[in-house]
N, C-alpha and C positions, 0 to 999 in steps of 0.2 A: 163237243169238242171244245172260254174267256181268253186267256192269253196263251193257251196251249193248243196243240193239235188235237184232232179227234179221230175216231175210228169207225168202223163198220156201219154200213148201211145195208140193210137186207132188201134186196130188190125183188120185184115181182118175178113170176116164173122166168128164170134165166139169169138174173143179175142181182148181186148184193153190193152195197156201196157203203163206204165208211169215210168220214171226214172229220175235221176239227170243229169245235164249237166256238172258236175265236170269232167274235162278231165281224172281224175284218175279212173273213173268208167265206162267210155264209153265202153271200150273193155270188162271189166268183165260183164257188163250187156248184151252185145251182146252174149258173151259166155254162159251166163246163159239161155238166150232165145233159143240159139242153142241147148243146152243140153236138153231143154224141147221139142225139135222138132218143134219150132215155126219160124225158119228162113224162111223169105219170106212170112210169114203168118200174119204179124202184121205191123202196122205203129205206130209211136211214136208221142206223144205230150209231149214235154219236157218243164218243167217250174222250175225255181230255187226254191228249197224248197220242191218239190214233194207234199206229203200229207200236209206238214206244210204250203205250199203256199196256199192251199185251205181252211185251217181252222185257221191258225195263225193270230192274230190280226193285225200284221204289213202289211199283204198282202191282206187286204180286197178288194182293188180295182182290184186285179188280178182275183178274183173268177169268174166274169162273162165270161171271156175269156175261162177259163177251162170248166165251165159247158156248155157253148154254143158249144165248140168244142166236148165235150163228146156227147151231144144231137145230134149233126150233125153226128158223127161217128156211133152212135146207129141207127139213121134213115137210113143213106146211106149204111152202111155195116152190118146191123143186128147183131151188136156186142152182145155177151152174157156174155163175161168175161172181167173184167178189172183187170190188174195187176199193182200195184203201188209199186215202189221201192224207198225208201229213202236210204241215206247212212250215215255212221258214219263220224264224223268230219265235220258236216254240218254247214256251215256258216249261212244259212238261219235259222236254229234252234237257233243259237246264236242271230241273229237279232230279231227273233220273241219272244223268251222267255228269253233271257239273257244268259250270259256266264255260269252261274251256271247250266243251263239246260243240258249242255253237259260236265260238269266238270269231270266226271268219267264215266266209261263204264256202270255201273248200272243206274246212273241217266240219262245218254244219252238214254239208252234203254227204260227207263220209259217215257221219253219225247216223243220218237217216238211212243211207244205203245199207249199213250194217244191220240196223233194226229191221229193215225190209227183208233182208236175207233170212234173218232169224224168224221173222214173222211167217214168211212163206214156207219155211221148213216146218214150223209148228202147225200151220194150217194144213199143209200137205199131209202130215201124219194123221190128222183128225178127219180131213175131208179131201181125200185124193181125187174125188170127182170134180172138184172146183177148179176153174181157171182163176188165177189170182193176178190182179193188176195192182201195182203200187206206184204212187206218184207223190212228188214233192211240189207243193204249190207255193209260189213266191207271192209276196204281198202286192205285186203288180198284176196278178191273175195269171201269169204264165205258169206252166206246169212242166216238170221234167219227169218223164216216166222211167221207171226202173224195171228191168226184166230179171 
């Protein structure tokens, strides 16, 4: 997931997880997963843009890799949960939706919220057996979860 968010991590039996590759959030995401007691119980699929990479118009050609990876993880590891973490100050959001989409915190939150809604719909159509969690991580390591 460099200066943009990332997506999907495939977890061991029970959970899959996605996050950003931005070096600023690698450690905070690891700490978040550790606080949830998931250390050593997940694998990650990281893609620049996270949920935005899967639903944003600029990244349409990336979608098959994501969905194929998720389907394989579900099949091989019997995954039941998918955790997707986008992050603030996301370059992929800027590319996908324009600079105005992240111009201020409220607009940025709404951009990610809409991407999460679309992502959950798409994932639900493909994998109705999955519980899906989506969150937006700030650069101070705090995370806002969306349902």
